[in-house]
C-alpha positions as CSV (number, residue, x, y, z in Angstrom):
1,M,128.4,103.8,106.7
2,T,128.4,107.2,107.7
3,Q,125.9,109.9,107.5
4,Q,127.4,111.4,104.9
5,E,128.8,108.6,103.3
6,L,124.7,107.2,103.4
7,A,123.0,110.8,101.8
8,N,126.1,110.5,99.5
9,S,125.0,106.7,98.7
10,I,121.8,108.6,97.9
11,V,122.3,111.7,96.1
12,H,125.0,108.3,93.7
13,R,122.2,106.9,93.2
14,L,119.4,108.9,92.0
15,L,121.9,110.1,90.0
16,T,123.1,106.9,88.3
17,L,119.2,106.7,88.1
18,L,119.0,109.1,85.9
19,R,121.7,109.2,83.8
20,Y,120.8,105.9,83.2
21,R,117.5,107.0,82.1
22,Q,118.6,109.5,79.5
23,H,121.0,106.5,78.4
24,V,118.9,104.1,77.7
25,S,116.2,106.8,75.8
26,S,118.9,108.3,74.2
27,Q,119.6,104.3,72.5
28,I,115.7,103.3,71.9
29,Q,115.6,106.7,70.2
30,K,118.0,106.0,68.1
31,E,116.7,102.1,67.3
32,T,112.9,103.8,66.7
33,N,113.5,107.0,65.4
34,A,110.7,107.8,68.2
35,S,110.7,109.7,71.6
36,G,110.6,108.2,75.0
37,R,107.0,109.9,75.9
38,Q,105.5,109.0,71.8
39,L,106.4,105.4,73.1
40,A,104.9,106.1,76.2
41,V,101.7,107.6,74.8
42,L,101.1,104.6,72.2
43,R,101.9,102.0,74.8
44,F,99.1,104.1,76.5
45,L,96.6,104.1,73.9
46,V,97.2,100.4,73.0
47,E,96.0,99.7,76.4
48,H,93.6,102.2,75.8
49,N,92.1,103.1,73.0
50,P,90.5,105.6,72.3
51,S,91.9,108.2,74.6
52,S,91.1,112.2,74.5
53,V,94.1,114.2,75.1
54,G,93.3,114.9,78.5
55,E,93.2,111.6,79.4
56,I,96.8,111.7,77.6
57,S,97.8,114.4,79.2
58,A,97.2,113.0,82.8
59,F,99.2,109.9,81.9
60,L,102.0,112.1,80.9
61,Y,101.5,114.5,84.4
62,V,101.7,116.9,81.7
63,R,99.3,119.9,80.4
64,D,97.2,119.5,77.3
65,G,99.0,122.4,75.4
66,T,102.8,120.0,75.6
67,T,100.4,117.7,74.6
68,S,98.7,118.9,71.7
69,P,101.9,119.9,70.0
70,L,103.5,115.9,70.7
71,L,100.5,114.5,69.6
72,D,101.1,116.6,66.1
73,R,104.5,115.3,65.8
74,M,102.9,111.7,66.1
75,E,100.4,112.0,63.3
76,R,102.6,113.3,60.8
77,D,104.3,110.7,61.2
78,G,101.9,108.6,60.9
79,L,101.3,107.0,64.2
80,V,98.0,107.8,65.5
81,T,95.2,109.9,64.0
82,R,93.5,112.2,66.0
83,T,89.5,112.8,65.7
84,R,86.3,114.3,67.2
85,C,84.1,113.1,69.6
86,R,80.8,111.9,68.5
87,Q,79.5,112.8,71.7
88,D,81.0,115.5,72.9
89,A,83.0,117.8,69.8
90,R,84.9,119.9,72.1
91,R,87.0,116.7,72.7
92,V,90.1,114.9,70.3
93,M,90.0,111.1,70.8
94,V,93.7,109.6,69.4
95,V,93.9,105.8,67.9
96,P,97.1,104.4,67.2
97,T,98.1,103.6,63.9
98,P,99.0,100.5,62.6
99,L,102.1,101.6,62.8
100,G,102.0,103.1,66.3
101,V,100.8,99.6,67.2
102,E,103.9,98.0,65.6
103,L,106.6,100.5,67.0
104,A,104.7,99.6,70.4
105,A,105.0,96.3,70.4
106,K,108.4,95.8,69.2
107,A,110.7,99.1,71.3
108,P,112.2,98.1,74.0
109,L,111.0,99.7,78.2
110,S,112.8,102.8,79.0
111,P,113.4,102.8,83.2
112,I,110.1,104.8,83.4
113,A,108.2,102.1,80.9
114,R,109.5,99.5,83.4
115,M,109.5,101.9,86.6
116,R,105.6,101.9,85.3
117,A,105.1,98.1,84.9
118,D,106.5,96.5,87.8
119,L,106.3,99.0,90.6
120,P,102.3,98.0,91.0
121,K,103.8,94.5,91.6
122,L,105.2,96.0,94.5
123,S,103.7,95.5,98.2
124,V,101.6,98.8,99.9
125,R,104.6,98.6,102.3
126,E,107.6,98.6,99.6
127,L,105.4,101.6,97.5
128,Q,104.6,103.4,100.7
129,A,107.9,103.4,101.4
130,I,109.4,104.3,97.9
131,D,106.5,107.4,98.0
132,E,107.7,108.6,100.9
133,A,111.5,108.8,100.6
134,L,110.4,110.4,96.7
135,Q,108.6,112.8,98.8
136,R,111.4,113.9,100.8
137,L,114.1,114.2,98.6
138,S,111.5,116.8,96.0
139,V,110.9,118.8,99.4
140,I,115.3,118.7,100.3
141,A,115.7,119.4,96.6
142,R,112.8,122.0,96.7
143,V,111.3,120.6,93.8
144,D,108.7,123.1,91.8
145,E,107.0,121.3,90.5
146,S,104.9,124.7,88.8
147,V,107.4,125.1,86.1
148,L,107.9,121.9,85.4
149,E,106.3,120.5,82.1
């Protein structure tokens, strides 16, 4: 392949991954009436129960100010409950409800959930190569993470 063909292939693969993620996420949301972030939180809570808002935010790579409204919706929908931490009243602890646990178990995995599950199975060498390639693409695309949530 020529240099231009390789560059086009990279852009195509990235766009295909992004479009596929969106397509599958939409399908899952139609099936479950829950967003990808909500399902990610539920799966995290099943594994790390209870968790603080800060721990959930770190898992999602977002600020607490983004996580709180998400948890508001999830609590309203009966998927989680929140309580003040007994040891530190400033901390809010989140646990999945039985409905949340059931939803996490039955919902199909999104591409991001599959990556979270399968990437750790790769060798360190493969992970480093993927990480370096994505870092380079971020630089080329001039990604400003400060504007993202």
